[in-house]
N, C-alpha and C positions, 0 to 999 in steps of 0.2 A: 512564388505565388501558386499552390491550384487554382484548375477550373471547373465550376461544376460539384458536382457530390463531394462534402468529405465526411469520415466516418460513417456507424452504423447508427442507426436510432429505435425506438420503439418503435410500435404500432403508434399510431397519427390520434391522437385525442380526438383533435375536427380540422377539416381539408388546411391546410396550410402550418398548420400546429403539431411541432410535433416535440416529444419529451425524452426525454435518457433516466436513463435509472439512478434510482434516487438512493444514497443509503444512507449511513452518519462517521461523523468525520471525527474521532479523540483527536481532542489538542489537548500532549503529556504539556507542563508545564517544565519550563531549562530550566536549565543551570543557575542563568539569571535571575527568575522569580524566584529569589530570596524572602524571608518576613524579615523585614526593614521596619515594618513600625506595627505598633499594634493593631490596626487598625488593616494593618496584610495581610494579619494571621489565614489560615486555610482552616478552611470547612470541613474536615473528613466525611467519606464516602458520601461525601452530593458532591449531583454532578445538574450543571444546568446550561440546559439547549434552546438555541438560537436555529431557528428551523433558516434559511436561507434559497433561493433561487437565484441563478447566476443566468442569463442569456440575453439574443439577439435578435432582432425584430426589424427584416430589410424590407421596402418597399422599391418597385422597379419605376423607374423614369420616365420610363413609354416617349411622348416624344421628347421630350428634355433629357433623355439618355444620349450620350457620344459613349464612343468605343473604349475610353479610359472611367465615365463615371458612369454606370449604367444602374445601379442601385445608391440610393440612402438608406442607412442603417445607423443603430444603437448597440452600443452593448452593455448592459448592466448587472448592478448586482441587487437586489429589491429582498424585505423581507418576504415571508410567505405568503400572508394576511394582507402583504404591502402597506408593513407599519417600519419608523422611522429605526435603519438602523446604526443612528450617530450614536448612539447609547453606547452601543457594542466598538465598533469600528470607526481607527480613528482614519484612515483615509486606504484606498485604492490605485494600483501600478494597473492599466493597462498596456499591455506591450504589444502594438501592431506589431504588421508586416515590414519588415525593414524598407520597400518599396513606397510607406510613408514618409511624409517630414513630421518627423521630430516623435517618431515610435513608439517610445516610452511616456502614457500620460499616468498624472499625475492629477488624484483628485483628492482633495478634502477635505469636502465637507460632504454630507448627503447633501439629494441623492444619487451616487456615484454612479456615474452610466457618463458616456460620452456618444456624441452621431457623427459619421464620418459618411464619405459620397467613395464609391469606386467601382469597380471589374470581377473582380473573383474571389473565391473564399477561399478560407486560412486559418490557423490555429490561435486562440488568441490567449495569450497567459493571463492571466488576472491575480493579482495578488492584494492580498488582505492583509490589511495590519489593524493590530487591535490598540484600546485605550492601555495604558499601563499597570492597568490595576485590573486585569482583563487575561491578560497572557506579551510577554515579550515576542515570541516567534506570529512568523509570519503564514501566513497558509497562502499557497501556491495551490491553483486551479485553472483548468485547458478549456476552450471551450472552441466549438468548431462554428466560423461563420459564416454561414446557410442562408446563400438566393435564390434559389432555385427551391421548388415542388419534384418530388417525387417520380407526379408524371408531367414528362416536357412538352409531352405533345400537345396542348393547348398555347393559347396566348395568354402570356401574362399580363393579371394584373398589377392596377394602378389602384386599386383601392382597396384588394386586400392583401394585408403583409403574409411573408413568410416566417415563421418564429418556430424559434428553436429554446426549449428553458432543459437547462436541468434543473435536480431538486435534493440541496443534502441539510441534513439537521451536526450544527455545529457541536459538539458534547466537550466542554470546560468539565473534566472533573479536578475534586479539589479545591474549589474555588475560594477566593479571598473573603473574608468580610467586607472589603469596600465595596467589592462587586458586587456581590447578591445583594447589599444596601440599595446599591444603585438601582439594583435593576428589578426588582421582584416586584413589584405594581405592573412595569410594562408590556405592555405588550403585543410586543417584538420577541418578548422574552422568556420560557418555561425555565419555574422556578419549585422545585417541590414542595410542600408542606414542610415545615422547619421544627422542630421538636416545640411541644409546649415550653415557655416560659425563657426559652435561646431569647437575647435582646442584640441587633444587632446595634453597629454604627450609628452616627446621622448621618445620611450618604454624603460625597461630595462632590459635589456640581460637575457636570464636563467642558471647558471652554469649547462652545458654538462657534468654528471660524467664522461664518453666516451666518449669522442668526433669524435673517431677516427670512434666510433658505429654509422650504419647506421640506423635515428629514426623509415624513411620509408617499407610498405614491400612489395615496386612494384617488385624488384629485389629479395624479397624471393625465397625460393627451396621448397616451397609448396607455393605459388602460384597462381600456378595451381588448386589447389582445390579448393582454397574458394572462395564461394560464392556467384551470385553478387546479390545485393540488392540497387538497383536504380529502383528509381520511377516507371518505366513505367515496367521493370521484375513484380512489386510486384500489377501494375492493373491489368495483365495479369494471375496473379498469383489467384486475389482475382475474377477474370473473371469467368476463371478454375473450383471455391471450388464452387463459385456459380449454375452455369451450372452443378455440378455435384450435389449438394446438393436439384437443384428444379425437377432432374431426377430423385433423388429417391421419392422427395416426389409423384411424377407423379405414381411414381412404388407401389407406397405405398397406394395410393388411386384406383389403381386399385386393390389390391388387396381385399381391403376393401370393393367396391361397386362386385365383386364377393362372397364373404362371406354373404352384403345380399342379395346377388342373391337367394342363398342357402336357401331352405324352412325349417321350425326347427319342428325337431320328436315331434310331441304331446303324440307318445308311443313309445312301447320299435320296432323294426323290428319283420321281423314273425319269430318264433323260436328261442324269448330270453322271457324273464318270469323276473319280478319285485322279487328283494326276501328279 
């Protein structure tokens, strides 16, 4: 298990928080995703998009810290707008470092998260399992647990956590009619407009393991630390990064031009001899 920094991150959107590069993940259907009955028919040339965020939030324990437990942290998978992912995701398995007791943790109901204490940083494997009408394949993600800020010169804060999150869009091409019928009005899922007059079957309900538990994270005790991955914010981040790169290019060009203007020595300076 490595200590301190793990992996490369993008420029931090705020102090103590960092976001990794976003991307879209296309989840193609497997050979097992066959049409067994009418409600499993596929909608050709249609794509369902599910924006998700997965990450970690770590708090320094301060006076309560010990050599083996210096931080309390939570790893999670949430909807990008903090909506309930249980309509798409059935189960999440978090694979922790082997030094933990029972390192493979299974979470069968939303919110999909777990909290632990430790001292070191390591990569967490996050496996997503979907409902049968969504996809038969699992999706494996990997995320570095981050306990320390980039600037380690100052004292650690017990009030402001270190946040590390990644944003992805799960894309399901040619979804089943049953899947579309269930999620067409769900806020966590982006469903395209279907052709006029197209009739979907009656949606089938998804059995919840824990019906009393809230699947969304809008009132989550850590929600104040969640990063915002809205499109305007992403555009602002890209614009700021572009300006930073352009300023760096101008600076490098200025230094190169100064070097080009310095005459090259054809013989050693006075007082020196070749040996």
